[in-house]
N, C-alpha and C positions, 0 to 999 in steps of 0.2 A: 447526422443524428446520435442521439445520446446514448448510449449506452442501453439495459434496460433487460428484464430476470430472462433469457432465453439465449441471448445470443452469448456470439461465442467471441472471447474473447481475441482481442489483433495479433497474430502471432510477430512481434517485432524484434529486434534487437531489446537488451534492457543491460545492466551493468550490475556487477555486484562484485566484492572485493575478497579473492579469496585466498590461500596462502603464498599463489602464484605473481601476487597482483592482482592491479581492474581488470576482475574476465568478465566478456561478451560472452548470456549466457539468454539463449530463444524465448519468449511468452509460449511457447506451446512446451517445452523442455519444464518452465520452471512452474507453469498450473496443468500442465500432460499429467493421464494417468493418479490423478490423486486430485484430494482433499483442501481445498488449500482457505485461508480464512488470509483477504486482503486489503488490509485500511492504507491507503492515501490520505498523505498530509500536504500540504502549500509550501512547508520547510522545515527541515533540521531545525531544533535549535530556534524555532517561533515558541512562540511563551506558551498557547492551547496542544500544538504539538507533544512539547517539552515537559509537561506541566499534569498532561488530560490524555489525550492521543495516546498515546506511546508506552504510559506508565497502565494505563487500563491493559488493554494489552497483555503485557507482563505478564504480568498480578494473574490475568486468568488461564494464562501458556494450558497452563495442565485444565485448566474446565475442558479446554477447545479439545484438547486433543481425549479427555475421560466419553466425552462427543462423535469422536469418531475422522478428528479435524486431522490428517498430518502436515500441513506443517503452516503456521504463521507470516505473510510476507509484506514490511512494510517498504509506502514507494512512495516515492518524491521525489519532483523536478530537480534534485540536486546532482553532487560528483560522485561515486562511488566512495571516497577518500570522505569525504565529509562524511554519508550514510554511515559506513565503517565505523567513522569518531563517537556522529552520535547515539550510536546502537551498541558500543562500548559503554561513555557516561552515562547511556537509560536503566546501564543495566538488559537489555536486551535476549542473551541470551541464547536460545534457537531461534528466534525468529531473523529472518532473510531479511537486511535492511540494503534496499534495490531501488536502482539509481535511472533516472529515465534523462536523462545527462540532455536529451536532443527535448523531449519533449513528443515525444514519438508516439511510443505508447496513450499515451495520456490526451496529446489530440487524436487520434485513433481513434479512443473511444470521448472526441466532443465534452471531455469532460474538462480542460483549460478556464483558463480564466487568465487579463493579463495582468499583475500588478506591478509594474513601469513606471505607474507614480511612484509605491512604494521603494522603488529599486532593484527589484524583483524580477522584473520582466516575466515571462510566461510559467503559471507557474499552477498546479491543480489543484483541481477544489477537492474539497475534504471526503472523503466514504469511503463504508468498510459492506463486503460483500463477501458470499462464498461462491468460490467457485470449484462444479463438479468436473474436473476433467477438462477445463479449457470453458468453464460450458457456463456462465455467473445463474445463478439457481435462488440465490437471495440477494438484496440490490439498498443499503439506506446510501441516500448522495444526499448531500445537501446543500438543500438550495439555498444559502446563504451563507457570510465568514462565520455564522454559526459551529456548535458543536450539541446539536439534539439530537439526531438523531443514529452520528455513528462509529457511535463508542462501543469497546466493545461487552458491554454486558447487554445491550441489544444482538446488536451480534449473535451473539450466547440462545436467548431467549431463542429465538425464532430457529435454532438448530433441533 
């Protein structure tokens, strides 16, 4: 069943770049004991993700902090090297660029889709959510390949 408001996020390992290189981080550590704005994209450097989704969260990062959000996390089924490079190129600043390299987190939430026909393999659907101590409190899951409800402004308006 697809993740929904009130559900606890699955506790699987994700990856992100640190000063020590690619580092595993459990979802419980990443999302526990804090309020997090999480947004997921089908792929780093893809058109809508790079032109609209990431920039919206970058430009609104202070507004999220002003509303009590402790961190913003961007997640994609990519490797941590690509996520770090995309974050740097996109001016992500303090936004945590997190990789779900084997789609374990994405599959556990049942938000994956198969983009093999486009040469991309399994990917995450586009979404944004507010997570409070590991529990989903707001969810904006795109029903199609569009970009209608998962933007930063929509999530900000819900807080």
